[in-house]
C-alpha positions as CSV (number, residue, x, y, z in Angstrom):
1,M,-6.7,-11.8,20.9
2,A,-7.9,-11.4,17.4
3,R,-7.1,-14.0,14.8
4,L,-6.7,-14.2,11.4
5,V,-5.5,-16.0,8.0
6,L,-3.3,-14.2,6.0
7,K,-2.1,-15.0,2.6
8,R,1.1,-13.4,1.1
9,M,3.3,-13.6,-2.5
10,N,6.4,-12.4,-1.8
11,G,6.1,-10.3,1.3
12,R,2.7,-8.6,-0.5
13,Q,-0.3,-9.1,1.5
14,L,-2.8,-10.9,-1.1
15,G,-6.0,-11.8,0.9
16,L,-7.2,-12.0,4.3
17,T,-10.2,-13.7,6.2
18,V,-10.7,-12.9,9.8
19,A,-12.3,-14.8,12.8
20,A,-11.8,-12.4,15.7
21,T,-13.0,-13.0,19.2
22,A,-11.6,-10.2,21.1
23,L,-10.6,-6.4,20.3
24,L,-6.4,-6.6,19.8
25,T,-5.0,-3.6,21.8
26,A,-1.5,-2.0,21.4
27,T,0.1,0.8,23.0
28,S,1.9,3.6,21.2
29,T,3.4,7.2,21.9
30,L,1.9,8.7,19.1
31,A,-0.2,11.4,19.8
32,A,-3.7,12.4,18.5
33,P,-3.5,13.8,15.0
34,R,-3.2,17.6,13.9
35,A,-3.1,19.2,10.5
36,P,0.0,18.9,8.6
37,A,2.2,21.8,8.2
38,A,3.6,23.3,5.3
39,S,6.2,21.3,3.2
40,A,9.4,22.4,1.3
41,D,8.5,19.6,-1.3
42,Q,7.3,20.2,-4.5
43,P,3.7,21.5,-4.3
44,R,0.7,19.2,-5.7
45,P,-0.6,20.1,-8.8
46,T,-4.2,21.3,-9.2
47,V,-6.1,17.8,-9.0
48,R,-9.8,16.2,-8.8
49,N,-10.4,13.1,-7.0
50,G,-11.4,10.5,-9.8
51,R,-12.3,6.7,-9.1
52,I,-10.5,4.4,-6.6
53,A,-8.9,1.2,-7.8
54,Y,-8.6,-1.9,-5.7
55,D,-8.1,-5.6,-5.9
56,V,-10.2,-8.2,-4.3
57,N,-10.8,-12.0,-4.3
58,T,-12.9,-13.2,-7.3
59,N,-12.4,-16.7,-7.1
60,P,-14.2,-18.4,-4.3
61,N,-12.6,-21.7,-4.9
62,G,-9.3,-20.5,-3.9
63,G,-7.0,-17.1,-3.8
64,G,-7.4,-15.5,-7.4
65,F,-7.6,-11.7,-7.6
66,D,-9.2,-9.1,-10.1
67,I,-8.8,-5.3,-10.3
68,F,-11.9,-3.1,-10.1
69,T,-12.7,0.7,-9.9
70,V,-15.5,2.5,-8.2
71,R,-16.8,6.0,-7.9
72,P,-15.7,7.7,-4.2
73,D,-19.5,7.5,-3.2
74,G,-19.8,3.7,-3.9
75,T,-21.5,4.0,-7.4
76,G,-20.3,2.8,-10.7
77,K,-18.3,-0.2,-9.7
78,Q,-16.3,-1.4,-12.7
79,R,-14.4,-4.5,-13.4
80,L,-11.3,-4.3,-15.2
81,T,-9.5,-7.5,-15.4
82,W,-11.0,-11.1,-15.6
83,N,-8.3,-13.6,-15.2
84,H,-7.7,-14.1,-11.4
85,H,-4.5,-12.9,-11.2
86,S,-4.4,-9.2,-11.6
87,Y,-3.4,-6.9,-8.3
88,Q,-1.9,-4.1,-7.0
89,P,-3.2,-1.3,-9.1
90,A,-1.4,2.1,-9.2
91,F,-2.8,5.0,-11.6
92,G,-0.2,7.1,-13.0
93,P,0.0,10.6,-12.7
94,S,-2.6,11.5,-15.7
95,G,-4.8,9.4,-14.4
96,S,-5.5,7.8,-17.7
97,R,-3.3,4.6,-17.1
98,I,-2.9,1.9,-14.4
99,A,0.2,-0.4,-13.9
100,Y,-0.7,-3.6,-12.0
101,A,1.2,-6.9,-11.2
102,R,-0.1,-9.9,-13.3
103,S,0.7,-13.4,-12.6
104,N,0.7,-16.2,-14.8
105,G,0.7,-18.8,-11.8
106,T,4.3,-19.1,-11.8
107,D,5.7,-15.8,-11.8
108,A,4.3,-12.0,-11.9
109,D,5.1,-8.9,-14.1
110,I,4.4,-5.4,-14.2
111,W,1.7,-4.5,-16.9
112,V,-0.1,-1.4,-17.9
113,M,-3.8,-0.7,-19.1
114,G,-5.9,2.3,-19.8
115,A,-7.9,3.4,-16.8
116,G,-11.0,1.9,-18.2
117,G,-9.2,-1.6,-18.4
118,L,-8.3,-1.6,-22.2
119,N,-4.9,-1.8,-24.0
120,K,-3.5,-4.5,-21.5
121,Q,0.5,-5.1,-22.2
122,P,3.1,-6.4,-20.2
123,L,5.6,-3.7,-19.3
124,I,8.3,-5.3,-16.9
125,T,9.0,-8.9,-17.5
126,G,11.8,-11.3,-16.6
127,P,12.3,-14.4,-14.0
128,G,10.7,-13.8,-10.6
129,D,8.1,-11.8,-9.6
130,Q,7.8,-8.1,-10.4
131,L,5.4,-6.5,-7.8
132,E,4.0,-3.2,-6.3
133,P,4.4,-0.7,-9.1
134,A,4.6,2.7,-8.3
135,W,4.4,5.8,-10.9
136,S,7.2,8.7,-10.5
137,P,5.1,11.7,-10.3
138,D,6.5,12.9,-14.1
139,A,5.6,9.4,-15.4
140,T,9.1,8.4,-16.5
141,Q,9.8,6.0,-13.7
142,I,8.0,3.1,-12.2
143,A,9.2,2.1,-8.7
144,Y,8.4,-1.8,-8.1
145,T,9.9,-4.6,-6.1
146,Q,11.6,-7.7,-7.1
147,A,13.4,-10.3,-5.0
148,E,12.3,-8.6,-2.2
149,Q,14.3,-5.5,-3.1
150,L,13.4,-1.8,-4.4
151,F,13.9,-1.0,-8.0
152,V,13.1,1.7,-10.4
153,Y,12.4,1.3,-14.1
154,T,12.6,4.2,-16.6
155,L,10.5,3.8,-19.4
156,A,12.4,5.7,-22.0
157,T,15.3,3.3,-21.7
158,R,13.6,0.1,-20.5
159,T,16.3,-0.3,-18.0
160,S,15.8,-0.9,-14.3
161,T,18.3,-0.2,-11.7
162,Q,18.5,-1.8,-8.0
163,V,17.9,0.7,-5.3
164,T,17.8,-1.5,-2.2
165,F,20.1,-4.3,-1.2
166,A,20.1,-6.5,1.4
167,T,23.3,-7.3,4.1
168,D,22.5,-10.9,4.5
169,Q,19.9,-13.5,3.9
170,L,18.0,-11.8,6.4
171,G,17.9,-8.9,4.8
172,P,16.9,-5.8,5.1
173,F,13.9,-6.4,2.8
174,A,11.7,-3.6,0.9
175,S,8.3,-3.4,-0.4
176,E,5.4,-1.2,-1.0
177,P,7.3,2.0,-2.7
178,T,5.4,5.5,-3.0
179,W,7.0,8.3,-4.3
180,S,7.6,11.7,-3.0
181,P,5.5,14.6,-4.9
182,S,8.9,15.8,-5.8
183,G,10.2,12.6,-7.5
184,G,13.5,12.7,-5.6
185,R,12.5,10.0,-2.6
186,I,10.5,7.2,-2.2
187,A,9.1,5.8,1.2
188,F,8.7,1.9,1.6
189,H,7.9,-0.6,4.3
190,S,11.7,-2.0,5.1
191,Y,11.7,-5.4,7.3
192,T,14.1,-8.2,8.3
193,V,13.4,-11.9,8.8
194,Q,14.0,-14.2,11.6
195,Q,14.9,-17.6,11.1
196,A,13.3,-20.4,13.5
197,E,13.9,-24.1,13.3
198,F,11.5,-24.8,10.7
199,S,10.3,-21.5,9.4
200,T,11.1,-18.1,8.4
201,F,8.9,-15.0,9.1
202,A,8.9,-11.3,9.1
203,N,10.0,-9.3,11.9
204,P,7.8,-6.0,12.8
205,G,8.9,-3.7,9.9
206,T,9.7,0.1,9.7
207,I,8.9,2.9,7.2
208,D,12.3,4.1,5.6
209,V,13.0,6.6,3.1
210,I,15.5,6.6,0.3
211,N,16.4,8.9,-2.6
212,A,15.5,7.6,-6.0
213,D,19.2,6.9,-6.6
214,G,19.7,4.9,-3.6
215,S,21.4,7.0,-1.6
216,Q,20.6,8.3,1.7
217,R,18.4,5.7,3.3
218,H,17.4,6.3,6.5
219,Q,14.4,4.9,9.1
220,I,11.6,7.4,10.0
221,T,9.4,4.7,12.1
222,P,11.1,3.5,15.5
223,Q,11.4,-0.1,15.5
224,S,9.1,-2.2,17.7
225,D,8.7,-5.7,18.9
226,V,5.0,-5.3,18.6
227,V,3.8,-3.1,16.2
228,S,4.9,-3.4,12.5
229,K,4.6,-0.3,10.1
230,E,3.6,-1.1,6.6
231,D,2.0,0.0,3.3
232,P,2.9,3.9,3.2
233,D,1.2,6.5,1.0
234,W,3.0,9.8,0.5
235,S,0.4,12.6,0.7
236,P,0.2,15.0,-2.4
237,D,1.6,17.9,-0.5
238,G,5.0,16.2,0.5
239,T,4.2,17.0,4.1
240,T,3.1,13.7,5.7
241,I,3.2,10.0,5.1
242,V,0.3,7.6,6.0
243,F,0.9,3.8,6.9
244,C,-0.7,1.2,8.6
245,R,0.0,-0.4,11.9
246,L,0.2,-4.1,12.3
247,T,0.8,-6.8,15.0
248,P,3.7,-8.7,14.2
249,E,3.3,-11.4,11.6
250,N,4.8,-14.8,12.5
251,E,3.6,-18.5,12.8
252,R,2.0,-17.8,16.4
253,D,0.7,-14.4,16.0
254,P,-0.6,-13.6,12.4
255,G,-0.6,-9.9,11.2
256,F,-3.8,-7.8,12.1
257,P,-4.3,-4.8,11.1
258,I,-4.4,-2.1,14.2
259,G,-5.2,1.1,12.1
260,L,-3.4,3.9,10.6
261,A,-1.0,6.5,11.7
262,T,0.7,9.2,9.9
263,I,4.1,10.9,10.2
264,R,6.3,13.7,8.7
265,P,8.9,12.6,6.2
266,D,11.8,13.3,8.4
267,G,10.4,11.0,11.2
268,T,8.9,14.0,13.3
269,D,5.2,14.7,14.4
270,G,4.0,11.0,14.4
271,H,-0.1,10.8,15.0
272,L,-2.5,7.8,15.4
273,L,-5.9,8.0,13.5
274,P,-8.5,7.1,15.6
275,Q,-10.3,4.4,13.4
276,T,-9.4,0.6,14.1
277,G,-9.0,-2.2,11.6
278,E,-7.7,0.0,8.5
279,W,-4.9,-0.9,6.4
280,S,-3.6,-0.3,2.9
281,P,-4.0,3.5,2.8
282,A,-4.2,5.9,-0.1
283,W,-4.6,9.5,-0.3
284,A,-7.1,11.5,-2.6
285,P,-5.1,13.2,-5.2
286,N,-6.4,16.8,-3.4
287,G,-5.2,15.5,-0.2
288,L,-8.5,16.1,1.8
289,R,-9.1,12.4,2.0
290,L,-7.9,9.0,2.6
291,A,-9.3,5.8,1.3
292,A,-8.5,2.7,2.9
293,P,-10.3,-0.9,3.4
294,R,-11.5,-2.2,6.6
295,I,-11.4,-5.7,7.9
296,A,-14.0,-8.1,8.5
297,S,-14.2,-8.9,12.2
298,D,-16.6,-10.4,14.8
299,D,-15.3,-7.7,17.2
300,P,-18.0,-5.1,18.0
301,A,-15.3,-2.6,18.0
302,I,-14.5,-3.1,14.3
303,K,-17.5,-2.6,12.4
304,Q,-18.9,-2.5,8.7
305,P,-16.2,-4.0,6.7
306,G,-15.6,-2.9,3.4
307,L,-13.5,0.5,1.6
308,W,-13.8,3.3,3.6
309,T,-12.9,7.0,3.1
310,M,-12.1,9.3,5.9
311,G,-10.4,13.0,6.3
312,P,-6.7,13.0,7.1
313,R,-6.9,12.5,10.8
314,G,-9.5,9.7,10.4
315,E,-12.4,12.4,10.8
316,Q,-15.9,11.8,8.9
317,P,-15.4,8.2,7.8
318,K,-17.9,7.2,5.3
319,R,-18.0,3.7,3.9
320,V,-17.6,3.6,0.0
321,F,-19.1,-0.1,0.0
322,A,-19.1,-3.3,2.0
323,E,-17.4,-6.1,0.6
324,F,-17.3,-9.9,1.9
325,Y,-13.9,-10.2,0.7
326,I,-11.4,-7.3,1.8
327,P,-10.3,-5.0,-0.8
328,K,-6.5,-4.4,-1.2
329,G,-4.1,-2.3,-3.0
330,I,-6.0,0.5,-3.0
331,D,-5.1,3.8,-5.1
332,W,-6.9,7.0,-6.1
333,Q,-7.1,8.1,-9.5
334,P,-5.9,11.7,-10.2
335,L,-7.9,14.0,-12.8
336,R,-6.1,17.1,-13.9
337,T,-7.9,20.3,-13.8
338,P,-7.5,22.1,-16.7
């Protein structure tokens, strides 16, 4: 079975090194993908695909991450941060700003900078870690996670509202929020934890959807003891949520990216994408491509690690660039068409 070393910060994957000896196999009831149907959600605005943002380890002596952007063809790579403590970039709806998590070595806050890396400023601060920012479609709010729960920050009032709550010390917990194009709902990774004699580890998670005000939470992917569903991203037309599938993460079997899948926001029409080894997917703003990192592996079935793009059904995969350290925190810049 394939193995890897996985580092996390408050439930968020922050780096991975793979030493695989055999292809990881998993069964699923999901069928081959087909084109998404029309949606009642708000239509996407006319946009062009800009640069792809990601974070990657920049400290060979230990875990340390910085944010870069690159054109979809792999040219024009640009480094935006230099402190080894910046990650999880998220473009604003106009494409001119990036929200991101920045750690001081003890706690993490949400910062904002220009799309070219200028004018870095703290935005959401406080005790503990504020992580995983996601802009609302109208740029008036930012969803994020704190203490492994989902919050929504309103920029006009500079106040945060907690959206999800644990029922006990085992969860459920929330991470990796993504907004619907209408701004009314948020999809996220939901999970509980299991307590062993000397450790606590995450059980396989699901993708849940909740109204932005915290009402009507519901699970849209089936619970599994074999595969965890994580890193959702809502398609620009509102019809589809893409997510990654991983093996359960615990001390006996660390999480291993199997690949990507899609599902409708109501939990129907789930499909596997044919590629293997991808995770942390992001839709192109025009909805015609996906970007996702592919892990490094000794397995011959998982080749050419780095950042890739592909069609929404996994067709026409193209490598953007190769990278020894696996890029993560993928987000794709929207550029408004006049």
